[in-house]
C-alpha positions in Angstrom: 154.5 122.4 166.7 151.3 124.4 167.2 148.6 122.9 169.3 145.6 125.2 169.8 143.4 124.8 172.9 140.5 123.8 170.6 140.3 122.3 167.1 136.7 122.3 165.9 138.0 122.4 162.3 139.4 118.9 162.8 136.1 117.6 164.0 134.4 118.9 160.9 137.1 117.5 158.6 136.7 114.1 160.2 132.9 114.1 159.8 132.3 116.5 157.0 129.9 114.3 154.9 127.8 113.3 157.9 127.4 116.9 159.1 126.7 118.2 155.6 124.1 115.5 155.0 122.3 116.6 158.2 122.4 120.2 157.1 121.2 119.4 153.6 118.2 117.4 154.9 117.0 120.4 156.9 117.6 122.9 154.1 115.7 120.5 151.7 112.6 120.1 153.9 112.7 123.8 154.8 111.3 123.7 158.3 114.1 125.5 160.0 112.4 125.8 163.5 110.7 123.1 165.6 111.0 120.4 163.0 111.2 116.7 163.6 115.0 116.9 164.2 114.3 119.0 167.3 111.8 116.6 168.8 114.0 113.7 167.9 116.9 115.3 169.7 114.8 116.0 172.8 113.7 112.4 172.9 117.3 111.1 172.5 118.8 113.4 175.2 115.9 112.6 177.6 116.8 108.9 177.1 120.5 109.6 177.6 119.8 111.1 181.0 117.0 108.7 181.9 114.5 111.5 182.4 111.0 111.7 180.9 110.9 115.3 179.5 113.3 117.4 177.5 112.9 120.9 175.9 115.4 122.2 173.4 116.2 125.9 173.7 118.6 128.5 172.2 121.4 128.1 174.7 122.5 126.6 178.0 122.0 130.0 179.6 118.4 130.1 178.4 118.0 126.6 179.8 118.9 127.8 183.3 116.7 130.9 183.0 113.6 129.1 181.7 114.2 126.3 184.3 114.1 128.7 187.2 111.1 130.6 185.9 109.2 127.3 185.3 110.0 126.3 188.9 108.5 129.5 190.2 111.4 131.6 191.2 110.0 134.9 192.6 111.5 138.3 192.1 114.3 138.7 194.7 114.4 135.0 195.4 117.8 133.8 196.6 119.6 131.0 194.8 122.8 129.3 196.0 125.5 128.8 193.4 129.2 128.1 193.3 131.6 131.0 192.8 133.8 128.9 190.5 132.0 128.5 187.2 131.2 130.2 183.9 129.4 133.5 184.5 126.1 132.1 183.1 125.6 129.8 186.1 125.0 133.0 188.1 123.9 135.6 185.5 121.0 133.3 184.7 119.8 133.7 188.3 119.7 137.5 187.8 117.9 137.2 184.5 115.3 135.0 186.1 114.7 137.7 188.8 116.8 136.1 191.6 119.7 137.0 193.7 122.9 134.8 193.5 124.1 133.5 196.9 127.7 132.5 196.2 129.2 129.5 197.9 132.9 128.7 198.3 134.3 125.5 196.8 136.1 122.5 198.4 139.8 122.2 197.7 139.8 118.7 196.3 137.6 118.9 193.2 136.7 122.6 193.2 132.9 122.1 193.4 130.6 123.9 195.7 130.8 122.9 199.4 127.9 120.6 199.8 127.8 121.2 203.6 127.2 124.9 203.0 124.5 124.1 200.3 122.8 121.7 202.7 122.8 124.3 205.5 121.4 127.0 203.3 118.6 124.7 202.2 117.8 123.3 205.7 117.8 126.8 207.3 115.5 128.2 204.7 118.0 130.9 203.6 117.6 130.2 199.9 114.7 129.5 197.6 116.7 127.4 195.2 120.1 125.8 194.3 121.9 125.8 191.0 124.3 122.9 191.4 127.2 123.0 188.9 128.9 119.9 187.8 132.4 121.2 187.1 135.0 120.3 184.5 133.4 116.9 183.7 132.5 115.3 187.1 129.5 115.5 189.3 128.8 116.9 192.7 126.8 114.9 195.3 123.1 116.1 195.6 121.2 113.2 197.2 121.0 114.6 200.7 120.6 118.2 199.5 117.7 117.3 197.2 116.0 115.3 199.9 116.1 118.3 202.2 115.1 120.7 199.5 111.9 118.6 198.8 110.9 118.9 202.5 111.2 122.7 202.3 109.9 123.6 198.9 113.3 124.6 197.6 114.1 123.9 194.0 117.3 122.2 192.8 118.6 122.7 189.3 121.6 120.8 187.9 123.9 122.8 185.6 125.2 119.8 183.7 126.7 121.9 180.9 130.1 120.3 181.6 128.9 116.8 182.5 127.2 115.2 179.5 128.3 111.6 179.8 129.4 111.8 183.4 128.0 109.6 186.1 128.0 109.4 189.9 127.5 106.0 191.4 126.5 104.8 188.0 123.8 107.4 187.4 123.8 110.5 185.2 122.9 114.0 186.2 119.2 114.6 186.8 118.4 112.0 189.4 118.5 114.4 192.4 117.0 117.7 191.0 113.9 119.2 189.6 115.5 120.4 186.3 118.7 119.6 184.6 120.3 122.0 182.1 122.5 121.1 179.2 124.6 123.3 177.0 125.5 122.6 173.4 128.0 125.5 173.2 130.8 124.7 170.7 133.2 124.3 173.6 131.2 121.4 175.1 131.9 117.7 174.4 128.8 117.7 172.2 128.4 121.1 170.6 126.4 122.9 168.1 127.9 124.9 165.3 126.8 127.9 167.3 124.6 128.1 170.4 122.2 125.6 171.7 120.8 124.2 175.0 118.3 121.8 176.4 116.3 121.5 179.7 115.3 118.2 181.2 112.5 117.9 183.8 110.9 115.2 185.9 107.4 116.7 185.9 105.2 117.1 182.8 103.8 120.5 183.9 107.3 121.9 184.3 108.3 120.8 180.8 105.1 122.3 179.3 105.7 125.5 181.1 109.3 125.7 179.7 107.9 125.0 176.2 105.6 128.0 176.5 108.4 130.2 177.9 110.7 129.3 175.0 108.3 130.9 172.5 106.8 134.1 174.0 104.5 132.3 176.4 102.6 130.8 173.5 99.9 128.4 174.7 98.5 127.5 171.2 96.0 129.1 168.8 98.1 132.4 168.9 97.2 132.9 172.6 100.1 134.1 174.8 99.5 133.4 178.5 102.6 135.0 179.9 105.7 137.0 178.9 108.1 134.5 177.5 111.3 134.4 175.4 112.3 133.6 171.9 114.6 130.7 172.6 114.1 128.1 169.9 116.9 125.7 168.9 117.3 126.0 165.1 116.5 122.7 163.4 119.9 122.7 161.6 121.6 122.9 165.0 119.5 120.1 166.3 120.4 118.0 163.3 124.1 118.6 163.8 123.9 117.9 167.5 122.0 114.7 166.8 124.8 113.6 164.4 127.5 114.3 167.0 125.6 112.4 169.7 126.3 109.3 167.8 130.0 109.8 168.5 129.7 110.6 172.2 131.1 107.4 173.5 134.1 107.2 171.2 135.0 110.8 171.8 134.7 110.3 175.6 136.9 107.3 175.5 139.6 109.2 173.6 139.5 112.1 176.1 140.0 109.5 178.9 143.1 108.2 177.0 144.5 111.7 176.8 143.7 112.5 180.4 145.4 109.3 181.6 148.5 110.2 179.6 148.6 113.7 181.1 148.0 112.4 184.6 150.8 109.9 184.3 153.2 112.7 183.5 151.9 115.1 186.2 152.1 112.5 188.9 155.9 112.6 188.4 156.3 116.4 188.5 156.7 118.4 191.7 155.2 121.7 190.5 151.7 120.6 189.5 149.0 118.1 190.3 146.6 116.3 188.1 142.8 116.7 188.6 141.4 114.5 191.4 138.5 112.2 190.6 136.0 112.0 193.4 135.2 108.5 194.6 132.0 107.3 192.9 132.4 109.6 189.9 133.2 108.9 186.3 135.0 112.0 185.0 134.5 112.9 181.3 137.3 115.5 181.2 135.3 118.2 179.5 138.3 120.2 180.7 141.6 118.8 181.9 142.3 121.2 184.8 145.6 120.8 186.7 146.6 122.7 189.8 149.9 124.7 189.7 150.3 126.2 193.2 153.2 128.6 192.6 154.1 128.9 188.9 150.8 128.8 187.0 151.4 131.9 184.9 155.0 130.9 184.2 154.0 127.4 183.1 151.3 128.9 180.8 154.0 131.2 179.3 156.3 128.2 178.9 153.7 126.2 177.1 152.7 129.1 174.9 156.3 129.5 173.8 156.2 125.9 172.8 153.1 126.5 170.7 150.7 124.9 173.2 147.4 126.7 173.9 146.1 126.7 177.5 143.3 128.4 179.3 142.2 129.3 182.9 138.8 128.0 184.1 138.2 130.3 185.8 140.4 133.4 186.3 138.1 135.4 188.7 135.6 134.2 191.3 132.1 135.0 190.3 131.5 137.0 193.5 134.3 139.3 192.2 132.9 139.8 188.7 131.8 143.4 188.2 128.5 142.4 186.7 127.3 141.1 190.1 128.4 144.1 192.2 125.7 145.1 194.6 123.3 142.3 193.5 124.7 139.2 195.2 125.4 137.7 198.6 128.3 135.5 199.8 128.6 132.7 202.3 132.0 132.8 204.1 135.2 134.4 203.0 135.5 132.6 199.7 139.2 131.8 200.4 139.3 128.5 198.6 137.8 129.8 195.3 140.2 132.8 195.4 143.1 130.4 195.7 141.8 128.1 193.0 141.5 130.9 190.4 145.2 131.7 191.0 146.3 128.1 190.5 144.2 126.2 187.9 145.4 125.8 184.3 143.6 123.8 181.6 145.5 121.7 179.0 144.1 121.0 175.5 141.9 117.9 175.4 139.8 117.0 172.4 139.3 113.7 170.6 141.0 114.8 167.4 144.4 115.3 169.1 147.1 113.0 167.8 149.3 110.8 170.0 152.2 112.9 168.8 150.6 116.1 170.0 149.9 114.5 173.4 153.5 113.3 173.7 154.7 116.8 172.7 152.6 118.4 175.5 153.9 115.8 178.0 157.5 116.5 177.1 156.9 120.3 177.3 155.5 119.8 180.8 158.6 117.8 181.8 160.9 120.5 180.4 159.4 123.3 182.6 161.9 124.6 185.2 159.9 125.7 188.2 
């Protein structure tokens, strides 16, 4: 049996007519940028996160960049960020003119150490925080955000992996100035290409991001600042809007698959299932198990059985060559280094069949550590 790590072809096969109808509507009216489908998507996602303002942009990376610029990040400003994330969480800081300050992770859920973030904010050592919700569950930001507000430090939530997640019953965006969403095809709700969206509490921040997404345009062909060209194509907004209608069903199916994997892993000595933090609902954007001593051997075993796996992430961001000489670190980064040598992601997408899930579970049981 062959089970790829992702199967977007199945998603399309299951919803072909719905997606094609959305595309045809856009091609028929012909307004391929900033049409009603874009504003409708902004309104829907703002409602989903219970936030007042949303600005659709070209990618999740652009969402982070525009968010930091709209919040006033100055050239050389220091921004704290986890060292365990996709590169964009930190490269966006550099693109916005800042300096990434990498923070180690805690060893239970692999999210940035909140005590370190709080100390950086309280001591005035950073100008901002990019808080990454990792793998499908949320970090705790209430105390960090309260301290940040006292000191004029901005907080941005990178919620690219957390659409549908909650902490103590609330979604991302309750303890930050800006929340960024990615519609990359790998995400639980993805475009057929790139896409992103920025959510804000304050009207003036949202308006600033709207100007920035199109060359600093303030209306009447007047450009008040140097901006970007980061418009979400209307056809992508239409497709994302169609997919949002399936968010709950797809999330529940991922939870079923995750529960099946966890049941198996809880009986195996060589690996451990992802831990869900108390107070969180985990959406399992990724199902990331920990394999302390045999990660690569297990990945090879599963590959031989036709099962695709991936490593999220294989190198700490503080060790990525692109950040050489332009970053700072807090501490020795020992936990993130260990994590990158032990994490392994299993396939998890709503279109997986029960037979495929059983096959993966049996393959895990058959591994000889």
